C-alpha positions in Angstrom: 18.4 -13.3 0.8 16.0 -11.9 -1.8 13.1 -13.4 -3.8 11.6 -11.9 -7.0 8.2 -12.8 -8.4 8.2 -15.0 -11.5 7.7 -12.8 -14.5 7.5 -15.5 -17.1 3.7 -15.8 -16.9 2.7 -12.2 -17.1 -0.8 -11.8 -18.5 -1.5 -9.7 -21.6 -2.4 -6.0 -21.1 -6.1 -7.0 -21.8 -6.0 -9.4 -18.9 -4.3 -7.8 -15.8 -3.0 -10.1 -13.2 -5.8 -11.5 -11.0 -8.7 -10.3 -13.2 -9.7 -13.8 -14.4 -10.0 -14.9 -10.7 -12.7 -12.3 -10.2 -15.0 -13.4 -13.0 -16.9 -16.4 -14.2 -18.5 -19.4 -12.4 -17.0 -20.7 -9.2 -14.1 -23.1 -9.6 -12.5 -25.7 -7.3 -9.7 -24.1 -5.3 -11.4 -20.7 -5.0 -12.3 -19.0 -1.7 -16.0 -18.3 -1.5 -17.8 -16.2 1.1 -21.1 -17.7 2.4 -23.5 -15.4 4.1 -26.6 -16.8 5.9 -30.0 -15.2 6.4 -28.8 -13.6 9.7 -25.8 -11.9 8.0 -23.2 -14.3 9.5 -20.3 -14.9 7.1 -18.0 -17.9 6.6 -15.1 -18.1 4.1 -14.5 -21.6 2.5 -12.1 -22.9 0.0 -14.0 -25.0 -2.6 -12.8 -28.5 -3.4 -14.2 -31.4 -5.4 -16.1 -33.5 -2.9 -15.7 -31.0 -0.1 -18.3 -30.0 2.4 -19.1 -27.0 4.6 -20.3 -28.2 8.0 -22.1 -26.1 10.6 -24.5 -26.8 13.5 -27.3 -26.1 11.0 -26.4 -28.8 8.5 -24.0 -29.6 5.6 -23.5 -27.8 2.3 -21.6 -29.7 -0.4 -19.1 -27.7 -2.4 -20.5 -29.3 -5.5 -23.6 -27.2 -5.1 -21.4 -24.2 -5.8 -18.7 -25.3 -8.2 -19.7 -24.4 -11.8 -22.4 -22.0 -10.7 -22.4 -18.2 -11.1 -21.4 -15.8 -8.4 -24.3 -14.5 -6.4 -26.0 -17.9 -6.3 -28.3 -18.7 -3.3 -28.1 -22.4 -2.2 -29.7 -24.5 0.6 -27.8 -26.9 2.8 -29.0 -30.3 4.0 -31.3 -28.7 6.7 -32.9 -26.2 4.4 -30.8 -23.2 5.6 -29.9 -20.8 2.8 -26.6 -19.1 2.0 -25.7 -16.5 -0.6 -22.3 -17.2 -2.2 -20.0 -14.5 -3.4 -16.3 -14.1 -4.0 -14.7 -12.2 -1.1 -14.0 -8.6 -1.8 -10.6 -7.3 -1.0 -11.8 -6.1 2.4 -13.3 -9.5 3.2 -10.1 -11.3 2.1 -7.9 -9.2 4.2 -9.9 -9.8 7.4 -10.1 -13.6 6.9 -6.7 -14.4 5.4 -3.9 -16.2 7.3 -1.7 -13.8 9.2 1.3 -13.7 11.4 1.2 -10.0 12.1 -1.5 -7.4 12.4 -2.8 -6.2 9.0 -3.3 -2.7 7.6 -7.1 -2.4 7.7 -8.9 -1.6 4.4 -9.8 1.9 5.6 -6.1 2.7 6.0 -4.9 0.9 2.9 -7.4 3.0 0.9 -6.2 6.2 2.4 -2.6 5.2 1.7 -3.2 4.4 -1.9 -5.1 7.7 -2.5 -3.2 10.1 -0.3 0.2 8.8 -1.4 -1.0 9.0 -5.0 0.0 5.4 -5.9 -0.5 5.5 -9.7 -0.3 2.8 -12.4 3.3 2.2 -13.4 4.7 3.8 -10.3 7.9 2.5 -8.6 7.0 1.9 -5.0 9.0 0.7 -2.0 7.3 -0.8 1.0 8.9 -1.7 4.3 7.2 -4.0 6.9 5.3 -6.5 4.7 3.6 -8.2 7.7 0.9 -10.5 6.2 0.8 -8.8 2.8 -2.5 -6.9 3.2 -1.1 -3.6 2.1 1.1 -5.2 -0.6 -2.1 -6.4 -2.3 -3.6 -2.9 -2.4 -0.3 -1.4 -3.6 0.1 -4.1 -6.4 -3.5 -3.4 -7.6 -2.6 0.3 -7.7 0.7 0.1 -9.6 -0.6 -2.6 -12.0 1.4 -5.1 -14.0 3.6 -2.4 -15.5 4.6 -0.8 -12.2 7.1 -2.1 -9.6 6.6 -2.8 -5.9 9.7 -3.6 -3.9 8.8 -4.9 -0.4 11.3 -5.2 2.4 10.7 -7.5 5.3 13.1 -8.4 8.1 11.6 -11.8 9.0 11.5 -14.6 6.4 8.5 -16.2 8.2 6.4 -13.0 7.6 7.6 -12.9 4.0 6.3 -16.5 3.4 2.9 -15.6 4.8 2.7 -12.4 2.7 3.8 -14.3 -0.5 1.1 -16.9 0.0 -1.6 -14.3 0.6 -0.6 -12.2 -2.4 -0.5 -15.3 -4.7 -3.9 -16.4 -3.4 -5.4 -13.0 -4.3 -3.8 -12.8 -7.8 -3.9 -16.5 -8.6 -0.1 -16.7 -8.8 3.1 -14.6 -8.5 2.6 -10.9 -9.5 4.9 -9.7 -12.2 5.4 -6.3 -10.5 6.3 -7.6 -7.1 9.8 -8.1 -5.7 10.3 -9.0 -2.0 13.6 -8.8 -0.2 14.6 -10.1 3.3 16.5 -7.5 5.2 16.4 -4.1 6.9 15.3 -1.3 4.5 17.7 1.2 6.2 20.6 -1.0 5.2 19.4 -2.7 2.0 17.5 0.0 0.1 20.6 1.6 -1.3 21.9 -1.7 -2.6 18.7 -2.3 -4.7 17.4 1.1 -5.7 19.3 3.9 -7.4 19.2 7.4 -5.9 16.2 9.4 -7.1 14.6 6.4 -8.8 11.7 5.7 -6.5 8.3 7.5 -6.8 6.7 6.5 -3.5 7.8 4.9 -0.2 5.4 3.4 2.4 6.8 2.5 5.8 4.8 0.3 8.2 7.2 -0.3 11.1 7.9 0.6 14.7 10.7 3.1 14.0 10.3 4.7 10.6 12.6 7.6 11.7 15.6 5.2 11.4 15.0 4.8 7.6 14.5 8.5 6.6 18.0 9.0 5.3 17.8 5.9 3.0 14.3 7.0 1.9 15.3 10.6 1.1 18.2 9.2 -1.0 16.0 6.8 -3.0 13.1 9.2 -3.5 12.8 11.3 -6.7 12.1 15.0 -6.1 8.4 15.4 -5.4 8.1 11.8 -4.3 5.9 10.8 -1.4 6.8 9.1 1.8 3.9 7.7 3.8 4.4 6.3 7.3 1.8 4.1 9.1 2.3 4.2 12.9 0.2 3.1 15.8 0.9 5.5 18.7 1.2 9.2 19.2 4.8 8.8 20.5 5.8 7.2 17.2 3.9 9.9 15.3 5.6 12.7 17.2 9.2 11.3 16.8 8.7 10.5 13.1 7.4 14.0 12.3 10.3 15.7 14.2 12.8 13.5 12.4 11.4 14.5 9.0 11.7 18.2 10.0 15.2 17.7 11.3 16.3 15.9 8.1 15.5 18.9 6.0 14.9 17.1 2.7 11.1 16.8 3.2 8.2 19.1 3.1 6.2 19.9 6.3 4.7 16.5 7.4 0.9 16.0 7.4 -0.7 13.7 9.9 -4.2 12.2 10.0 -6.2 9.2 11.1 -9.4 7.6 9.6 -12.4 6.3 11.5 -15.3 4.4 9.8 -18.8 4.2 11.2 -21.5 2.2 9.6 -25.2 3.1 9.6 -28.2 0.9 10.1 -30.8 1.8 7.4 -34.2 0.1 7.5 -37.2 2.1 6.6 -37.4 5.0 8.9 -35.1 3.3 11.4 -31.9 5.1 10.4 -29.2 5.4 13.0 -25.4 4.9 13.4 -24.2 1.4 14.2 -23.3 0.6 17.8 -19.9 -0.6 16.7 -17.3 1.2 14.5 -13.8 0.8 13.3 -12.1 3.6 15.2 -8.4 4.1 15.7 -6.1 1.6 14.0 -3.2 3.8 13.2 -1.9 7.3 12.2 -0.8 8.2 8.7 2.1 10.7 8.3 3.1 11.9 4.9 5.6 14.3 3.3 7.2 14.9 -0.1 10.8 15.0 -1.1 12.2 18.4 -1.8 14.7 19.1 -4.6 18.3 18.9 -3.5 19.4 22.3 -2.2 15.9 23.5 -1.5 14.9 24.6 2.0 11.7 23.4 3.7 9.1 26.1 4.1 7.9 25.7 7.7 4.7 27.3 8.7 5.1 30.2 11.2 3.7 29.2 14.5 3.9 30.5 18.1 6.8 29.0 20.1 5.8 25.8 21.9 7.5 23.0 23.7 8.8 20.8 20.9 12.1 19.5 22.2 12.3 16.0 23.7 14.6 14.6 26.3 16.4 11.3 26.9 13.5 10.4 29.2 11.1 11.0 26.3 13.1 8.7 24.1 12.5 5.8 26.4 8.8 6.1 25.6 9.7 5.2 22.0 11.3 1.8 22.6 9.7 -1.3 21.1 8.7 -2.5 24.6 7.1 0.8 25.5 5.3 0.9 22.2 3.7 -2.4 22.8 5.5 -4.6 20.3 4.3 -8.2 20.7 6.3 -11.2 19.7 4.6 -13.7 17.5 5.6 -17.3 18.3 7.5 -19.3 15.7 4.8 -22.0 15.8 2.1 -19.6 14.9 4.2 -18.1 12.0 4.9 -21.6 10.6 1.3 -22.6 10.8 0.1 -19.3 9.1 2.8 -19.7 6.5 1.8 -23.2 5.5 -1.9 -22.2 5.4 -1.2 -19.1 3.2 1.0 -21.0 0.8 -1.5 -23.9 0.6 -4.3 -21.4 -0.3 -2.1 -19.8 -2.9 -1.4 -23.2 -4.6 -5.1 -24.0 -4.7 -5.9 -20.6 -6.1 -3.3 -21.0 -8.8 -4.8 -24.4 -9.8 -8.3 -22.9 -9.8 -7.2 -20.2 -12.3 -5.3 -22.6 -14.6 -7.1 -23.6 -17.9 -8.8 -27.0 -17.5 -6.8 -28.5 -20.4 -3.4 -27.1 -19.4 -0.7 -29.8 -19.3 -0.1 -31.2 -15.9 -3.2 -29.6 -14.4 -4.7 -31.7 -11.6 -7.7 -31.0 -9.5 -6.8 -29.1 -6.3 -6.6 -31.3 -3.2 -9.4 -31.2 -0.7 -8.6 -28.9 2.3 -7.4 -30.6 5.5 -10.2 -31.3 8.0 -10.7 -28.5 10.4 -12.8 -25.4 10.9 -13.2 -22.9 8.1 -12.3 -19.3 8.5 -15.1 -17.1 9.9 -15.2 -13.6 8.5 -14.3 -11.4 11.4 -12.3 -8.4 12.3 -9.4 -9.8 14.2 -7.1 -7.6 16.2 
């Protein structure tokens, strides 16, 4: 089963997909980030007649709808909030999810180090909740092409809802297919037609043959893995394949700083290890990899070592069907409201977005 984004409503080159959703006054259906005087954040979806409740009073959504971004408002108890549209990093950390997301620090590295350029043809495997897909779509632009493969339809629904919420509707450059990339890639992409491949999965070494076939000479493959055992096996598989350059591995850590007058010090918390990035480039057919000369070392692995690379040993956690269905409904509901918020007020058939169902709003937090 495959699903392709609707391309009948592609914006003009002067108005890239999603740009209108980032400008102008607040509209009903938009997600807005409220930050109080102590720096605590909450993300709410605006609705006509809606209210944001906290233990410190009530803030009517009408105080924000129609007002410019950056407005500071007071609730019923006199507590003040500054209202801004969530940045991509804020959206990723508060959006509905069924699987762990690729953190912004890693997504930024992937886009830069894999050289994802406007108009590129990119293949992604392991869509999860769609966080990386959003960054890749922003990089390839409306004229590029991102083909995402996901084995579970429930994850694909969540990702589709999150992507459409961010861009205000289906993205013209996005195609998502349900299936295993190792089996399906050759059915959808011609040999040598893909510029970049990004793999976010437990066993990327199983897909390297299909990836090497689809990649154009000089193309980049970027793997995002969580553990050193995955990193090791993927690197050795790239070397054994022979069609890739010497793989390059790295990880990114981000540490904030407290800056107030002369009180300048690193924060007590930081976003440390989330995953490893492993990249290589496709060699021209018939060319031999130039391996750096190193002293002999133990690089072979045994059958016992292979057991450390099983899904159970790697810590794969099953997500319950109930949680996936709930996240999918939430993501698709937010996408529908975002699409209505971005529609012209006088468009035929346009109706005000429904008020969100009662329940807690989404606090902005870094969830595991």
